[in-house]
ROVOTOR-741223 format. One line per 4 residues: number of its first residue (from 1); their letters; for each residue x, y, z of N, C-alpha, C. Coordinates in pm, whole numbers, plus 50000, padded with zeros to 5 digits. Example, Ala and Ser with C-alpha at 12.3 -4.5 7.8 and 13.67 -1.06 7.14 Angstrom:
2
1	as	51319 49431 50780 51230 49550 50780 51320 49670 50780  51285 49775 50708 51367 49894 50714 51290 50003 50787
END
This chain:
427
1	mrks	37972 11711 32515 37830 11681 32539 37798 11698 32687  37680 11751 32713 37633 11761 32852 37586 11624 32898  37625 11587 33018 37599 11452 33067 37532 11457 33202  37429 11372 33220 37363 11359 33350 37324 11213 33369
5	virs	37297 11177 33493 37255 11042 33525 37113 11048 33580  37024 10972 33519 36884 10966 33563 36869 10845 33655  36828 10870 33779 36821 10763 33879 36678 10743 33929  36650 10618 33966 36526 10585 34035 36561 10526 34171
9	ermg	36534 10602 34276 36560 10550 34411 36468 10432 34440  36345 10437 34390 36249 10331 34415 36296 10198 34356  36356 10204 34236 36395 10082 34168 36543 10048 34185  36622 10144 34229 36766 10121 34239 36832 10107 34104
13	eeyi	36779 10179 34003 36830 10171 33866 36871 10311 33819  36952 10315 33712 36991 10444 33654 37031 10426 33508  37025 10537 33434 37077 10539 33297 37137 10675 33270  37210 10684 33159 37285 10805 33125 37208 10886 33022
17	rleh	37203 11018 33043 37143 11107 32944 37248 11206 32896  37266 11213 32766 37361 11306 32706 37287 11401 32613  37339 11521 32601 37283 11616 32504 37396 11672 32420  37392 11640 32291 37493 11684 32195 37472 11832 32163
21	esgl	37578 11897 32118 37568 12040 32085 37468 12068 31974  37438 11968 31893 37339 11982 31786 37195 11980 31839  37180 11943 31966 37046 11928 32024 37001 11784 32033  37075 11691 31973 37042 11549 31979 37047 11500 32124
25	rill	36942 11428 32164 36937 11370 32297 36972 11222 32289  37052 11176 32384 37106 11041 32382 37083 10977 32519  37023 10859 32518 36992 10788 32642 37057 10650 32636  37147 10623 32729 37224 10499 32732 37191 10421 32858
29	ypmk	37139 10300 32840 37092 10221 32954 37159 10083 32952  37284 10072 33005 37348 09941 33014 37269 09852 33111  37245 09728 33072 37165 09636 33153 37245 09508 33177  37278 09483 33302 37359 09367 33338 37279 09238 33319
33	gfrt	37350 09135 33276 37288 09004 33265 37221 08979 33131  37231 09073 33038 37169 09057 32906 37278 09035 32801  37247 08956 32698 37340 08931 32589 37316 09025 32471  37196 09081 32462 37157 09160 32345 37166 09309 32372
37	ayai	37206 09383 32269 37196 09529 32271 37093 09571 32168  37019 09678 32199 36913 09727 32110 36928 09878 32101  36941 09929 31978 36964 10072 31958 36861 10131 31864  36820 10255 31892 36724 10328 31810 36780 10466 31778
41	fgtd	36768 10506 31655 36794 10645 31613 36662 10691 31553  36590 10778 31623 36455 10814 31581 36431 10962 31578  36322 10999 31512 36283 11138 31501 36138 11158 31543  36110 11272 31598 35975 11309 31641 35895 11354 31518
45	ygsi	35873 11259 31430 35811 11287 31299 35738 11162 31252  35608 11175 31228 35530 11061 31184 35428 11100 31080  35333 11011 31059 35237 11030 30950 35144 11148 30973  35124 11190 31099 35033 11302 31124 35097 11438 31093
49	dncf	35229 11439 31065 35300 11565 31042 35300 11600 30894  35181 11623 30840 35170 11652 30696 35158 11802 30667  35173 11885 30770 35171 12030 30752 35267 12092 30854  35359 12177 30809 35462 12231 30900 35525 12356 30840
53	rleg	35596 12427 30925 35683 12534 30878 35806 12540 30967  35918 12574 30907 36043 12584 30981 36055 12722 31045  36137 12726 31146 36163 12852 31215 36209 12958 31115  36143 13073 31115 36177 13182 31024 36091 13186 30898
57	ekef	36013 13081 30873 35926 13079 30756 35790 13137 30789  35726 13199 30690 35594 13260 30712 35480 13163 30681  35497 13081 30580 35388 12995 30534 35410 12850 30576  35299 12780 30599 35305 12637 30626 35315 12561 30494
61	ttvp	35386 12450 30497 35396 12359 30383 35309 12237 30410  35223 12202 30315 35143 12080 30325 35200 11978 30228  35224 11857 30278 35286 11752 30197 35189 11635 30182  35211 11547 30084 35118 11436 30061 35114 11337 30178
65	dgia	34999 11280 30202 34986 11175 30303 35079 11059 30267  35143 11003 30371 35231 10889 30351 35376 10923 30329  35411 11053 30331 35548 11090 30296 35649 11051 30405  35609 11052 30532 35701 11011 30639 35739 10864 30622
69	hyle	35641 10781 30590 35665 10638 30567 35750 10618 30441  35722 10695 30339 35799 10686 30214 35945 10721 30240  35966 10827 30319 36102 10871 30352 36176 10761 30428  36107 10696 30519 36169 10586 30596 36221 10479 30500
73	hklf	36140 10441 30402 36182 10340 30304 36307 10386 30229  36305 10511 30183 36413 10558 30096 36542 10584 30171  36535 10610 30301 36656 10645 30374 36752 10526 30385  36701 10405 30371 36789 10289 30376 36880 10280 30253
77	esed	36845 10352 30147 36924 10346 30025 37033 10453 30025  37147 10417 29966 37255 10513 29948 37309 10497 29806  37403 10583 29771 37462 10574 29637 37538 10443 29620  37584 10385 29731 37666 10264 29725 37588 10135 29754
81	gdaf	37458 10145 29780 37381 10026 29811 37273 10057 29912  37252 09966 30005 37152 09994 30108 37206 09958 30245  37144 10014 30348 37192 09998 30485 37181 09855 30534  37086 09779 30480 37072 09640 30524 37200 09560 30498
85	tlfa	37273 09596 30392 37398 09528 30361 37501 09553 30470  37504 09678 30522 37597 09711 30630 37571 09625 30753  37443 09610 30789 37410 09533 30908 37430 09384 30886  37412 09338 30764 37434 09196 30735 37580 09159 30761
89	rtga	37670 09252 30738 37813 09225 30760 37846 09207 30908  37771 09275 30993 37799 09266 31137 37712 09161 31206  37616 09104 31134 37527 09004 31194 37414 09064 31274  37393 09196 31264 37285 09262 31339 37153 09247 31265
93	dsna	37047 09250 31341 36911 09246 31286 36859 09389 31283  36840 09445 31164 36802 09586 31151 36660 09600 31098  36599 09714 31129 36463 09740 31083 36432 09889 31102  36309 09926 31069 36261 10063 31090 36110 10060 31091
97	ftaf	36049 10165 31148 35904 10175 31143 35862 10321 31147  35750 10348 31083 35687 10480 31089 35556 10465 31163  35536 10545 31265 35412 10547 31340 35342 10680 31316  35234 10705 31386 35161 10831 31370 35247 10951 31408
101	drtc	35330 10936 31512 35404 11053 31563 35553 11030 31576  35609 10927 31514 35753 10905 31520 35798 10814 31406  35926 10824 31373 35991 10732 31281 36119 10686 31347  36142 10554 31353 36258 10500 31422 36332 10400 31335
105	ylfs	36466 10409 31341 36556 10315 31274 36630 10241 31385  36647 10110 31370 36693 10033 31485 36769 09909 31443  36841 09855 31540 36903 09723 31522 36917 09657 31657  36929 09525 31655 36965 09449 31774 37079 09356 31738
109	ctdr	37164 09328 31836 37280 09244 31809 37327 09178 31938  37406 09073 31923 37469 09009 32038 37620 09031 32039  37676 09076 31928 37818 09113 31923 37839 09217 31814  37960 09269 31806 37999 09372 31708 37906 09494 31716
113	fees	37871 09530 31839 37780 09644 31860 37836 09772 31801  37964 09797 31823 38020 09927 31783 38012 09948 31632  38038 09843 31554 38027 09856 31408 37883 09884 31365  37790 09812 31426 37649 09831 31390 37600 09969 31432
117	fral	37643 10014 31549 37601 10146 31599 37652 10256 31506  37776 10241 31462 37832 10340 31370 37753 10341 31238  37718 10222 31189 37641 10213 31065 37505 10281 31079  37438 10260 31193 37308 10323 31217 37319 10475 31212
121	lqfv	37416 10530 31283 37431 10676 31288 37466 10732 31151  37544 10658 31074 37587 10708 30943 37473 10713 30842  37397 10603 30829 37300 10601 30719 37180 10692 30747  37140 10709 30873 37027 10797 30903 37062 10943 30875
125	qapy	37191 10975 30878 37235 11114 30852 37279 11135 30708  37254 11038 30620 37303 11049 30482 37191 11021 30382  37097 11114 30365 36988 11092 30270 37040 11092 30126  36978 11006 30044 37016 11000 29903 36889 10971 29823
129	ftae	36833 11078 29766 36709 11064 29690 36731 11116 29548  36696 11037 29450 36699 11082 29311 36563 11055 29248  36537 11118 29135 36410 11097 29067 36388 10950 29035  36497 10881 28996 36485 10740 28957 36454 10651 29078
133	tvak	36526 10671 29190 36505 10585 29307 36370 10612 29372  36326 10737 29369 36196 10770 29426 36084 10708 29343  36096 10716 29213 35992 10658 29125 35984 10507 29143  36099 10442 29158 36102 10296 29173 36024 10251 29297
137	ekgi	36028 10330 29402 35965 10290 29529 35813 10298 29524  35758 10374 29432 35613 10393 29429 35538 10263 29406  35589 10177 29322 35524 10049 29300 35532 09960 29423  35645 09963 29493 35664 09879 29612 35569 09923 29723
141	igqe	35563 10054 29748 35476 10104 29854 35329 10093 29813  35301 10108 29685 35165 10087 29638 35115 09947 29668  35203 09846 29649 35167 09709 29683 35141 09694 29833  35223 09761 29915 35205 09756 30061 35071 09817 30100
145	irmy	35035 09929 30038 34906 09994 30067 34791 09900 30032  34798 09837 29915 34690 09746 29873 34681 09624 29965  34795 09581 30019 34795 09469 30113 34719 09508 30240  34742 09628 30289 34672 09673 30410 34524 09699 30384
149	ddnp	34489 09727 30258 34347 09743 30224 34268 09615 30252  34337 09501 30248 34271 09372 30271 34302 09314 30409  34365 09395 30496 34400 09349 30630 34289 09384 30727  34214 09286 30780 34097 09318 30863 34132 09399 30989
153	gwqv	34242 09363 31056 34280 09436 31176 34312 09582 31150  34382 09607 31039 34417 09744 31000 34291 09822 30962  34205 09759 30886 34084 09827 30839 33986 09857 30952  33974 09766 31049 33879 09792 31157 33930 09906 31246
157	mfgl	34063 09917 31262 34118 10027 31341 34096 10161 31270  34128 10168 31141 34109 10294 31070 33962 10326 31048  33877 10223 31048 33734 10250 31047 33692 10329 31170  33747 10291 31285 33714 10364 31407 33775 10504 31406
161	ltal	33899 10515 31361 33963 10647 31358 33887 10745 31268  33840 10698 31154 33766 10788 31064 33625 10815 31116  33571 10723 31197 33440 10749 31259 33452 10848 31374  33566 10848 31443 33584 10937 31559 33635 11075 31519
165	yqnh	33732 11081 31428 33804 11206 31401 33759 11270 31270  33733 11399 31278 33686 11474 31162 33801 11543 31089  33890 11609 31163 33995 11690 31103 34137 11642 31134  34156 11572 31242 34291 11533 31284 34351 11435 31182
169	pirr	34478 11454 31143 34540 11363 31045 34557 11220 31095  34527 11193 31220 34531 11056 31272 34434 10965 31195  34336 11026 31129 34235 10947 31056 34288 10896 30921  34407 10940 30882 34461 10900 30752 34563 10788 30767
173	diag	34565 10697 30674 34654 10581 30679 34800 10626 30683  34880 10558 30763 35022 10592 30779 35094 10588 30645  35062 10490 30561 35130 10477 30432 35072 10566 30324  34963 10637 30353 34898 10720 30253 34812 10636 30159
177	tves	34786 10690 30043 34710 10620 29940 34795 10612 29813  34754 10528 29719 34826 10520 29592 34828 10657 29525  34718 10731 29538 34709 10865 29477 34802 10965 29547  34808 10960 29681 34890 11059 29753 35039 11035 29732
181	iaqi	35082 10907 29730 35226 10884 29713 35272 10914 29571  35177 10918 29477 35212 10953 29339 35265 11097 29330  35232 11180 29429 35274 11321 29429 35413 11342 29489  35471 11237 29548 35598 11251 29618 35714 11250 29520
185	daal	35807 11344 29539 35929 11346 29457 36050 11370 29548  36168 11368 29490 36291 11381 29568 36297 11514 29643  36252 11622 29579 36257 11754 29643 36171 11757 29770  36053 11696 29764 35967 11691 29883 36028 11607 29994
189	lyrc	36093 11497 29956 36158 11413 30057 36271 11489 30126  36351 11561 30049 36458 11641 30110 36400 11751 30198  36289 11810 30156 36224 11915 30236 36182 11859 30373  36120 11741 30373 36077 11682 30500 36195 11634 30582
193	ynaf	36296 11578 30515 36414 11532 30588 36481 11649 30659  36503 11757 30588 36572 11872 30647 36491 11937 30759  36359 11924 30752 36274 11981 30858 36274 11894 30983  36256 11765 30967 36230 11679 31082 36348 11592 31124
197	ynpa	36448 11576 31038 36564 11496 31075 36678 11584 31125  36645 11704 31169 36741 11786 31240 36768 11719 31375  36895 11706 31417 36924 11636 31543 36846 11689 31663  36810 11817 31663 36735 11873 31776 36595 11814 31786
201	nmav	36548 11750 31679 36416 11686 31677 36428 11534 31692  36547 11486 31730 36575 11344 31728 36631 11295 31861  36638 11165 31875 36700 11104 31993 36761 10970 31955  36864 10933 32028 36927 10801 32018 36908 10732 32152
205	tvag	36861 10610 32151 36847 10532 32274 36912 10396 32254  36983 10352 32357 37050 10221 32354 37026 10152 32487  36988 10024 32482 36966 09948 32603 37026 09809 32588  37071 09751 32699 37118 09613 32698 37267 09600 32719
209	nfdp	37328 09509 32645 37467 09472 32663 37557 09553 32568  37613 09662 32617 37702 09746 32538 37788 09829 32633  37893 09887 32578 37984 09972 32655 37941 10118 32635  37889 10185 32738 37842 10323 32719 37954 10420 32681
213	eaae	38076 10396 32728 38186 10485 32692 38219 10473 32543  38214 10350 32491 38236 10332 32347 38124 10396 32266  38000 10383 32314 37887 10445 32245 37903 10597 32241  37944 10655 32353 37963 10801 32359 38073 10845 32264
217	riln	38181 10769 32257 38291 10803 32167 38244 10800 32021  38169 10697 31983 38121 10685 31846 38024 10798 31813  37940 10834 31908 37848 10946 31887 37923 11075 31862  38027 11099 31939 38107 11221 31920 38173 11223 31783
221	eeik	38208 11106 31732 38273 11098 31602 38175 11108 31486  38053 11059 31504 37961 11044 31392 37851 11149 31381  37810 11210 31492 37699 11305 31483 37747 11435 31419  37678 11476 31314 37718 11595 31240 37678 11722 31316
225	pvkp	37761 11823 31312 37733 11947 31386 37632 12037 31314  37507 11994 31313 37400 12069 31246 37341 12170 31343  37311 12289 31292 37251 12392 31378 37106 12354 31409  37067 12357 31537 36926 12328 31572 36830 12425 31504
229	rave	36718 12371 31456 36617 12455 31391 36480 12401 31428  36398 12486 31486 36266 12442 31533 36170 12425 31417  36079 12329 31433 35974 12307 31334 35839 12321 31404  35746 12387 31338 35614 12414 31398 35506 12340 31321
233	rpav	35415 12277 31395 35297 12215 31335 35175 12300 31370  35080 12316 31280 34962 12396 31313 34872 12320 31410  34799 12394 31492 34701 12332 31582 34587 12274 31498  34533 12163 31544 34422 12098 31473 34292 12131 31545
237	depp	34196 12181 31469 34063 12212 31525 33978 12086 31517  33979 12008 31624 33905 11882 31626 33785 11894 31719  33664 11883 31667 33545 11894 31752 33537 11777 31851  33468 11796 31964 33462 11689 32064 33377 11570 32022
241	eavc	33280 11590 31933 33191 11481 31897 33249 11397 31783  33207 11270 31780 33250 11178 31674 33185 11217 31541  33246 11174 31432 33193 11202 31299 33064 11124 31275  33065 10997 31314 32947 10912 31297 32947 10805 31405
245	reav	32836 10736 31421 32823 10637 31527 32882 10501 31489  32882 10470 31358 32919 10334 31317 32984 10335 31180  33089 10254 31166 33154 10232 31037 33160 10082 31013  33118 10037 30895 33111 09894 30865 33181 09867 30733
249	kkld	33259 09760 30730 33326 09717 30608 33317 09566 30599  33311 09512 30479 33307 09367 30459 33438 09318 30400  33495 09214 30465 33618 09153 30418 33610 09002 30442  33714 08932 30402 33717 08788 30421 33759 08755 30565
253	vsep	33662 08755 30656 33685 08713 30794 33582 08605 30827  33618 08516 30918 33526 08408 30954 33422 08455 31053  33456 08555 31135 33363 08611 31234 33385 08761 31240  33283 08839 31268 33302 08985 31275 33411 09024 31375
257	ifyf	33489 09124 31339 33583 09185 31432 33543 09330 31451  33579 09387 31564 33530 09521 31595 33629 09600 31679  33615 09730 31671 33675 09826 31763 33565 09924 31800  33550 09954 31926 33470 10070 31964 33553 10155 32058
261	gwkq	33518 10283 32065 33600 10370 32147 33545 10509 32164  33618 10585 32245 33582 10723 32280 33700 10814 32249  33673 10922 32179 33773 11024 32153 33785 11115 32274  33910 11155 32307 33933 11246 32419 34028 11358 32375
265	apca	34029 11465 32451 34123 11574 32427 34246 11553 32516  34366 11541 32457 34485 11521 32540 34522 11647 32616  34601 11630 32722 34647 11744 32803 34767 11810 32736  34776 11941 32747 34889 12013 32690 35018 11986 32767
269	dpae	35006 11968 32899 35123 11943 32983 35160 11795 32976  35284 11760 32935 35321 11619 32919 35309 11538 33048  35347 11596 33161 35338 11522 33287 35194 11489 33322  35103 11584 33299 34962 11558 33326 34904 11460 33224
273	elrq	34951 11468 33099 34904 11372 32999 34946 11230 33036  35070 11213 33080 35115 11080 33124 35028 11031 33238  34997 11119 33333 34914 11079 33447 34776 11034 33400  34717 11109 33307 34585 11072 33258 34589 10938 33184
277	qiif	34693 10915 33106 34705 10787 33036 34713 10671 33135  34787 10690 33243 34800 10585 33344 34668 10565 33419  34601 10674 33452 34469 10663 33518 34373 10583 33432  34369 10614 33302 34276 10542 33214 34321 10398 33189
281	nill	34450 10371 33191 34495 10232 33181 34443 10149 33298  34448 10205 33417 34394 10136 33534 34243 10118 33518  34175 10224 33476 34030 10220 33462 33986 10117 33358  34054 10111 33245 34016 10016 33142 34029 09872 33191
285	dvls	34130 09846 33272 34145 09712 33328 34032 09682 33427  33994 09783 33506 33881 09766 33599 33753 09732 33522  33729 09806 33414 33603 09792 33342 33594 09665 33259  33703 09629 33191 33690 09523 33091 33809 09428 33085
289	gpts	33896 09431 33186 34010 09340 33187 33967 09195 33198  34061 09102 33186 34026 08959 33185 33963 08908 33314  33977 08982 33425 33913 08940 33551 33790 09024 33584  33749 09112 33492 33635 09200 33518 33503 09125 33506
293	dfye	33401 09176 33575 33266 09117 33564 33214 09126 33421  33243 09237 33354 33194 09256 33217 33250 09148 33125  33381 09126 33129 33440 09026 33039 33386 08887 33071  33378 08853 33199 33329 08720 33236 33185 08699 33189
297	kmnr	33102 08802 33201 32963 08793 33158 32954 08775 33007  33028 08855 32932 33026 08846 32786 33086 08714 32738  33187 08666 32808 33249 08539 32771 33153 08422 32793  33083 08424 32905 32985 08319 32933 32871 08319 32831
301	agll	32837 08438 32784 32729 08451 32685 32775 08415 32543  32903 08385 32528 32956 08351 32396 32975 08472 32306  32983 08592 32365 32997 08715 32286 33140 08768 32281  33227 08724 32372 33367 08765 32372 33455 08646 32398
305	nqtf	33578 08653 32345 33678 08550 32372 33811 08618 32405  33920 08542 32403 34049 08595 32446 34108 08698 32351  34047 08718 32235 34096 08823 32145 34060 08963 32195  33968 08972 32290 33922 09103 32337 34029 09171 32421
309	gsev	34046 09300 32398 34141 09379 32476 34109 09527 32467  34184 09605 32541 34162 09750 32540 34297 09820 32546  34298 09948 32510 34420 10027 32520 34387 10175 32526  34477 10249 32589 34475 10394 32579 34559 10428 32456
313	fagr	34491 10464 32349 34554 10490 32220 34595 10638 32219  34723 10666 32242 34762 10805 32264 34898 10834 32202  34916 10958 32165 35043 11006 32113 35039 11158 32110  35137 11217 32041 35142 11362 32035 35016 11418 31969
317	syra	34937 11491 32044 34817 11563 32001 34690 11479 31989  34691 11355 32035 34568 11275 32029 34563 11175 32145  34439 11140 32183 34415 11034 32281 34275 10978 32261  34263 10846 32267 34133 10780 32258 34138 10652 32340
321	lffg	34022 10602 32378 34011 10475 32449 33956 10372 32352  34029 10263 32333 33994 10162 32234 33962 10029 32302  33860 09961 32252 33825 09827 32295 33799 09746 32168  33853 09625 32160 33834 09551 32036 33855 09402 32051
325	gesk	33809 09329 31952 33822 09183 31950 33736 09127 31840  33692 09003 31859 33599 08942 31764 33475 08894 31839  33362 08898 31771 33236 08859 31834 33133 08829 31727  33042 08738 31756 32934 08712 31663 32834 08827 31660
329	dpra	32838 08914 31764 32745 09027 31770 32813 09148 31835  32900 09219 31758 32971 09333 31815 32879 09442 31870  32767 09465 31805 32676 09571 31852 32620 09537 31990  32594 09410 32015 32545 09370 32148 32653 09392 32253
333	vfaa	32778 09366 32218 32889 09389 32312 32901 09539 32343  32893 09621 32239 32902 09766 32257 32788 09817 32345  32668 09772 32318 32552 09815 32397 32567 09770 32543  32614 09647 32563 32632 09596 32699 32741 09674 32773
337	fcem	32846 09711 32700 32953 09789 32763 32901 09926 32807  32825 09992 32720 32770 10124 32754 32675 10115 32873  32597 10008 32879 32507 09987 32993 32587 09964 33122  32694 09884 33111 32779 09858 33226 32845 09987 33276
341	leek	32884 10075 33183 32944 10203 33221 32851 10283 33312  32725 10291 33275 32629 10367 33355 32610 10303 33493  32607 10171 33497 32596 10102 33626 32718 10128 33713  32836 10128 33650 32960 10151 33725 32967 10294 33777
345	krdg	32920 10388 33696 32916 10527 33742 32825 10541 33864  32715 10465 33864 32621 10471 33975 32674 10399 34099  32730 10278 34078 32771 10195 34191 32911 10226 34242  32997 10277 34153 33134 10311 34193 33231 10195 34179
349	isee	33359 10228 34191 33468 10130 34181 33507 10088 34323  33523 09961 34344 33560 09912 34478 33711 09928 34499  33750 09937 34625 33892 09945 34659 33967 09821 34610  33901 09707 34616 33964 09583 34573 33992 09584 34423
353	efag	33895 09628 34343 33915 09638 34199 34030 09735 34167  34025 09852 34229 34126 09954 34204 34265 09903 34239  34281 09848 34358 34413 09804 34403 34467 09692 34315  34380 09597 34277 34425 09486 34193 34475 09533 34058
357	ckna	34401 09623 33994 34439 09671 33860 34559 09765 33866  34568 09847 33970 34683 09936 33987 34810 09854 34009  34803 09754 34095 34921 09671 34123 34964 09593 34000  34866 09547 33922 34899 09474 33800 34972 09564 33701
361	lygr	34926 09689 33686 34991 09784 33596 35132 09816 33644  35148 09832 33774 35280 09860 33830 35375 09744 33803  35325 09622 33821 35408 09505 33793 35450 09497 33647  35358 09529 33556 35392 09528 33413 35497 09634 33381
365	alrd	35488 09750 33446 35586 09857 33423 35725 09814 33465  35735 09744 33577 35865 09696 33623 35919 09587 33530  35831 09497 33485 35875 09391 33394 35923 09449 33261  35857 09554 33214 35896 09615 33087 36039 09670 33093
369	indv	36079 09721 33208 36214 09777 33222 36318 09665 33224  36277 09543 33236 36368 09429 33229 36369 09364 33091  36315 09433 32992 36317 09386 32854 36393 09488 32770  36496 09441 32699 36586 09532 32627 36512 09613 32521
373	etta	36435 09547 32436 36364 09617 32328 36261 09715 32383  36181 09671 32481 36079 09758 32539 36143 09879 32605  36255 09859 32673 36323 09970 32740 36373 10074 32640  36436 10029 32531 36487 10124 32432 36374 10204 32370
377	nalf	36263 10139 32338 36149 10209 32279 36084 10304 32379  36074 10262 32506 36014 10349 32607 36102 10470 32635  36233 10450 32637 36324 10563 32656 36300 10670 32549  36286 10624 32424 36262 10717 32315 36127 10788 32332
381	ayem	36022 10710 32358 35887 10767 32366 35877 10873 32476  35930 10842 32594 35917 10937 32705 36010 11057 32688  36125 11038 32624 36212 11153 32596 36141 11250 32501  36069 11197 32404 35996 11284 32312 35886 11363 32384
385	mgls	35839 11310 32497 35740 11381 32578 35805 11476 32678  35939 11472 32686 36009 11553 32784 36006 11492 32922  35990 11360 32927 35977 11289 33054 36083 11181 33066  36089 11118 33184 36184 11011 33210 36114 10877 33213
389	lydv	36186 10772 33180 36134 10636 33189 36085 10605 33330  36154 10661 33429 36120 10631 33568 35998 10709 33619  35950 10802 33539 35828 10873 33579 35708 10779 33584  35711 10674 33502 35595 10585 33490 35564 10512 33620
393	pevi	35658 10435 33678 35624 10369 33805 35592 10467 33917  35655 10584 33916 35627 10684 34020 35483 10733 34011  35438 10759 33889 35301 10807 33871 35202 10697 33907  35228 10575 33860 35138 10464 33893 35121 10452 34044
397	asvt	35232 10460 34115 35228 10444 34261 35145 10554 34328  35136 10671 34265 35070 10785 34329 34923 10802 34289  34875 10726 34189 34736 10741 34143 34640 10695 34253  34531 10770 34269 34432 10740 34373 34302 10689 34312
401	ieev	34223 10624 34394 34093 10573 34348 34000 10689 34312  34018 10802 34377 33936 10920 34344 33963 10967 34202  34089 10964 34159 34122 11005 34022 34062 10909 33919  34068 10781 33948 34014 10681 33856 33861 10693 33850
405	sral	33799 10719 33964 33654 10736 33967 33611 10861 33889  33689 10967 33898 33658 11089 33822 33672 11062 33673  33774 10985 33634 33792 10950 33493 33673 10869 33441  33619 10782 33524 33501 10704 33487 33382 10796 33461
409	regf	33364 10896 33546 33249 10988 33532 33264 11079 33411  33388 11120 33380 33409 11228 33283 33469 11184 33150  33519 11061 33141 33599 11023 33025 33525 10954 32913  33392 10936 32926 33318 10859 32826 33198 10940 32777
413	apea	33225 11053 32715 33117 11136 32664 33039 11062 32555  32906 11051 32566 32827 10976 32467 32845 11027 32324  32863 11158 32308 32876 11213 32173 33013 11184 32111  33107 11133 32191 33244 11112 32143 33274 10967 32113
417	rais	33172 10882 32103 33196 10739 32086 33152 10691 31948  33209 10578 31908 33173 10515 31779 33217 10370 31782  33167 10292 31687 33206 10154 31671 33241 10127 31525  33345 10047 31503 33386 10004 31370 33377 09852 31366
421	ivep	33317 09799 31257 33297 09655 31245 33344 09610 31107  33420 09503 31103 33450 09433 30977 33370 09305 30979  33277 09294 30888 33187 09179 30880 33233 09082 30771  33197 08955 30782 33232 08860 30676 33163 08894 30545
425	nar	33235 08871 30434 33173 08884 30304 33061 08780 30290  32961 08814 30212 32853 08719 30188 32908 08596 30116  32871 08480 30166 32921 08354 30109 32843 08318 29983
END
């Protein structure tokens, strides 16, 4: 394996990067003073990857919505049982998740790391799908889908995504629908597994209390020598304007909850995309953070409380700015925010606001690197972007007030905004 050490002179920290002959990337970050180890074996494959073709193929394959999540469920099963049994023997806490642009299998432990690590590498590389086991899962995942249909937080988020996005698969539920998963069979699962679970499309990250030499030895023993094969996703033709201005749904909530936001076009260059995400993170804190004039004004008026927050909602091929919480009058909050935006564009951002929010973001970035779980997940996310974990504090340190001011002027196109509201059912 090719080996390099990634260092941060600013932080005085380093971690190991390995590249297996199969193309698998491995990031090992031993952290002194921690009792826990946290490991991820993940793939650059999520719910938005519903159309693809492998290197050498002429036609794209379109698969049912929810298949990445379905595959995640089924991969835990083997002919001899399930992977949870393996981790129960070692005392490790295991789990997995499917996101829009990734699927990750993971465990955390305080001892017997080597046994758990070997189990993780083995089961992710050993798919076992039969007609009977695939059919059995449809009822289980169908129940999960119906549960999310009644989840106000989930519904308000997807209300905004469907209001903002016309063509991008980000607008579709990660788990799919009862109708879409009915189309999934073992052959389709193997097709997606062979396309996206190629080691060249994957990464292993480990952080915390473990022996990196032992981890490297186990990797050499367990990673299968699969030939790298590229997978291509088609470009999505997504118009700049939102689909509609407002999406409303009624559920059992005591007070309305809302998300409003702006759709943006992400940068093709990963380094520039990271920079833009950091610029907008600073800007969102300036505009609506807990110490902002806007939040204090809305809070005094009884229109916002501590549930309110914002995020740069971004991943492979998408980016949006989200603001959400609960309020007795979400439309008034949205209108006030839009009015405040115009005032801020006119009056400008003060040096004090900029410096305070930039320093706060920098502090959070440093604290995150002192958390085992956050570090392992961040290592994976930035590796998938072709970047380093240490790029984040470096970029934060270099962002200027001029860049944040330009983002304020250019990042909130009126035609690209929408609001999603979940209102209480009529009593």
